[in-house]
Backbone as CSV, one residue per row, in Angstrom:
resi,resn,N_x,N_y,N_z,CA_x,CA_y,CA_z,C_x,C_y,C_z
1,UNK,7.711,-16.410,-37.638,8.484,-16.807,-38.244,7.801,-17.691,-39.425
2,UNK,8.274,-16.604,-40.796,7.492,-16.932,-42.144,8.494,-18.329,-42.474
3,UNK,7.862,-19.244,-43.135,8.048,-20.874,-43.379,8.281,-20.155,-45.132
4,UNK,9.872,-20.406,-45.426,10.115,-20.998,-47.223,9.643,-22.134,-47.823
5,UNK,9.333,-22.068,-48.761,8.896,-23.222,-49.840,9.166,-23.354,-50.767
6,UNK,9.882,-24.541,-51.097,10.471,-24.836,-52.476,9.832,-26.067,-53.426
7,UNK,9.457,-25.384,-54.506,8.577,-26.363,-55.533,9.549,-27.058,-56.394
8,UNK,10.060,-28.234,-56.960,11.010,-29.097,-56.702,10.060,-29.788,-58.015
9,UNK,10.839,-29.772,-59.142,10.143,-30.961,-60.250,11.136,-32.015,-60.039
10,UNK,10.588,-33.259,-61.202,11.013,-34.471,-60.512,12.128,-34.868,-61.429
11,UNK,12.023,-34.939,-62.998,12.515,-35.458,-63.879,13.519,-33.962,-64.557
12,UNK,14.917,-34.289,-64.242,15.604,-33.581,-65.152,16.111,-32.536,-63.800
13,UNK,15.142,-32.692,-62.621,15.837,-31.957,-61.813,16.384,-32.332,-60.444
14,UNK,15.735,-33.287,-59.717,16.145,-34.565,-58.869,16.905,-35.446,-59.698
15,UNK,16.358,-36.605,-60.732,16.503,-37.499,-61.455,17.278,-37.169,-62.961
16,UNK,18.363,-37.674,-63.268,18.058,-37.616,-65.128,16.984,-38.138,-65.234
17,UNK,16.639,-37.027,-66.674,15.586,-37.132,-67.458,15.457,-38.446,-68.137
18,UNK,14.458,-39.574,-67.321,14.454,-40.913,-68.347,13.218,-41.344,-68.259
19,UNK,12.054,-40.545,-68.305,10.841,-40.926,-68.329,10.512,-41.234,-69.592
20,UNK,9.907,-42.792,-69.420,8.749,-42.796,-68.331,9.473,-43.597,-67.340
21,UNK,10.977,-43.995,-67.209,11.860,-44.648,-66.448,12.062,-43.518,-65.102
22,UNK,12.411,-44.034,-64.090,13.478,-43.009,-63.283,14.786,-43.092,-63.202
23,UNK,15.127,-42.272,-63.398,16.762,-41.858,-64.137,17.620,-41.649,-62.640
24,UNK,18.678,-42.190,-63.246,19.419,-41.927,-62.004,19.479,-40.529,-61.168
25,UNK,19.899,-40.497,-59.848,19.311,-38.522,-59.080,20.962,-37.942,-59.855
26,UNK,20.069,-36.557,-59.830,21.122,-35.516,-60.182,22.563,-35.504,-58.854
27,UNK,23.228,-35.531,-59.074,24.936,-35.040,-57.748,24.237,-34.294,-57.269
28,UNK,24.076,-34.164,-55.813,23.725,-33.121,-54.671,22.334,-33.047,-54.364
29,UNK,21.412,-33.119,-55.635,19.854,-33.172,-55.260,19.213,-33.564,-53.910
30,UNK,19.359,-34.537,-53.276,18.888,-35.257,-52.018,19.274,-34.706,-50.835
31,UNK,20.921,-34.567,-51.186,21.271,-33.692,-50.096,21.304,-32.716,-49.482
32,UNK,20.951,-31.504,-50.795,20.012,-30.552,-51.011,18.503,-30.467,-50.113
33,UNK,18.477,-31.258,-50.944,16.795,-31.361,-50.408,16.617,-31.968,-48.880
34,UNK,17.135,-32.621,-48.474,17.191,-32.394,-47.096,18.105,-31.769,-46.242
35,UNK,19.046,-30.865,-46.782,19.323,-29.604,-46.281,18.576,-28.946,-45.764
36,UNK,17.494,-28.701,-47.087,16.457,-27.507,-47.030,15.013,-27.993,-45.745
37,UNK,14.844,-29.433,-45.344,13.865,-29.850,-44.663,14.570,-29.861,-43.175
38,UNK,15.744,-29.911,-43.177,16.148,-29.506,-41.951,16.333,-27.983,-41.057
39,UNK,16.663,-27.175,-42.764,16.660,-26.038,-41.979,15.815,-25.804,-42.445
40,UNK,13.951,-26.080,-42.366,12.498,-25.921,-41.931,11.965,-25.382,-42.819
41,UNK,12.513,-25.507,-43.905,11.751,-25.461,-45.628,10.890,-26.398,-45.992
42,UNK,9.493,-26.007,-46.211,8.486,-26.806,-46.945,8.592,-27.508,-48.272
43,UNK,8.949,-28.707,-48.542,9.271,-29.305,-49.903,7.883,-29.758,-50.486
44,UNK,7.259,-28.766,-52.023,6.582,-29.166,-52.762,7.002,-30.338,-53.710
45,UNK,6.607,-31.068,-54.135,6.813,-32.115,-55.063,5.741,-31.453,-56.622
46,UNK,6.769,-30.800,-57.144,5.890,-30.182,-58.354,6.301,-30.875,-59.567
47,UNK,5.524,-32.139,-60.206,5.838,-32.668,-61.924,4.676,-33.362,-62.394
48,UNK,4.426,-33.675,-63.550,3.685,-33.541,-64.828,3.694,-35.265,-64.977
49,UNK,4.532,-35.975,-63.446,4.129,-37.246,-63.854,2.867,-37.618,-62.940
50,UNK,2.130,-38.556,-63.687,0.281,-38.843,-62.570,0.143,-40.534,-63.002
51,UNK,-0.785,-40.896,-61.746,-1.001,-42.121,-61.840,-1.656,-42.767,-62.626
52,UNK,-2.762,-41.892,-63.927,-3.606,-42.296,-64.507,-3.491,-43.734,-65.411
53,UNK,-2.085,-44.394,-66.586,-2.100,-45.300,-67.139,-1.297,-46.726,-66.089
54,UNK,-0.191,-45.767,-65.364,0.744,-46.404,-64.591,0.587,-45.595,-63.299
55,UNK,1.585,-46.539,-62.220,2.135,-45.216,-61.100,3.255,-44.273,-61.106
56,UNK,3.250,-43.117,-62.271,4.585,-42.728,-62.515,4.610,-41.670,-61.028
57,UNK,3.267,-41.035,-60.781,3.697,-40.031,-59.737,4.204,-40.794,-58.500
58,UNK,3.383,-42.202,-57.900,3.592,-42.348,-57.273,4.821,-43.224,-56.988
59,UNK,5.425,-43.986,-57.752,7.207,-44.275,-58.528,7.739,-43.709,-57.781
60,UNK,7.777,-41.886,-58.250,8.413,-41.235,-57.837,8.295,-40.720,-56.357
61,UNK,7.022,-40.520,-56.054,7.432,-40.067,-54.801,7.988,-41.269,-53.753
62,UNK,7.599,-42.615,-54.035,8.649,-43.735,-53.301,10.057,-43.646,-53.727
63,UNK,10.101,-42.897,-54.878,11.458,-42.929,-54.885,12.254,-42.369,-54.093
64,UNK,11.809,-40.819,-53.765,12.458,-39.905,-52.676,12.093,-40.548,-51.656
65,UNK,11.768,-41.043,-51.574,11.626,-41.621,-50.068,12.412,-42.379,-49.904
66,UNK,12.189,-43.739,-49.987,13.613,-43.963,-50.030,14.861,-43.508,-49.856
67,UNK,14.594,-42.852,-50.759,16.490,-42.151,-50.778,16.393,-40.605,-49.504
68,UNK,15.321,-40.950,-48.889,15.414,-39.640,-47.426,14.266,-38.312,-47.470
69,UNK,14.204,-38.417,-48.895,13.108,-37.048,-48.664,11.933,-37.417,-48.691
70,UNK,10.724,-36.778,-47.734,9.272,-37.141,-47.719,8.791,-35.493,-48.344
71,UNK,8.007,-35.390,-48.948,7.513,-34.059,-49.177,6.195,-33.689,-48.237
72,UNK,6.714,-32.536,-48.226,5.128,-32.043,-47.733,3.646,-31.546,-48.594
73,UNK,3.969,-31.768,-49.881,2.871,-31.591,-50.774,3.253,-31.898,-51.529
74,UNK,2.466,-32.159,-52.772,2.547,-33.110,-53.849,1.298,-32.149,-55.156
75,UNK,2.142,-31.710,-55.834,1.430,-31.060,-57.007,0.284,-29.814,-56.509
76,UNK,0.903,-29.686,-55.032,-0.277,-28.837,-54.286,0.595,-28.371,-53.409
77,UNK,-0.235,-26.860,-52.979,0.587,-26.332,-51.520,-0.082,-26.546,-50.565
78,UNK,0.793,-26.682,-49.418,0.016,-27.430,-48.069,-0.870,-26.336,-47.567
79,UNK,-1.846,-27.039,-47.399,-3.136,-25.575,-46.973,-2.566,-24.652,-45.993
80,UNK,-1.975,-25.243,-44.948,-1.711,-24.457,-43.810,-0.660,-23.620,-44.349
81,UNK,0.117,-23.048,-45.337,1.134,-22.400,-45.562,0.383,-21.076,-46.064
82,UNK,0.954,-19.829,-45.232,0.580,-18.514,-45.673,1.611,-17.438,-46.320
83,UNK,0.909,-17.214,-47.217,1.691,-16.501,-48.328,1.306,-15.262,-48.886
84,UNK,0.866,-14.515,-47.790,0.708,-13.259,-47.211,2.106,-12.679,-46.220
85,UNK,2.310,-11.492,-46.678,3.676,-11.033,-45.609,3.232,-10.613,-44.626
86,UNK,3.576,-10.878,-43.615,3.905,-10.520,-42.105,3.351,-9.086,-42.212
87,UNK,2.739,-8.267,-41.070,2.847,-7.049,-40.526,2.868,-7.068,-39.571
């Protein structure tokens, strides 16, 4: 069975855009991500946040984890994911 992957932005998609702070969660965002994980989807967090000047990225990852979502990848696709169609 082919695995499905969802690449999800943080600011404005999971939470209201309040960068550099973390905004309030958007309605249903965490519920949908949890449903996708339960259905076997691979979740990748794609965001412009980084940890260069302040741990903006680490804060976003921790926030999601606190809300019950752990990503399979952050700003990159997991190496074991196959993109080619099955023959």
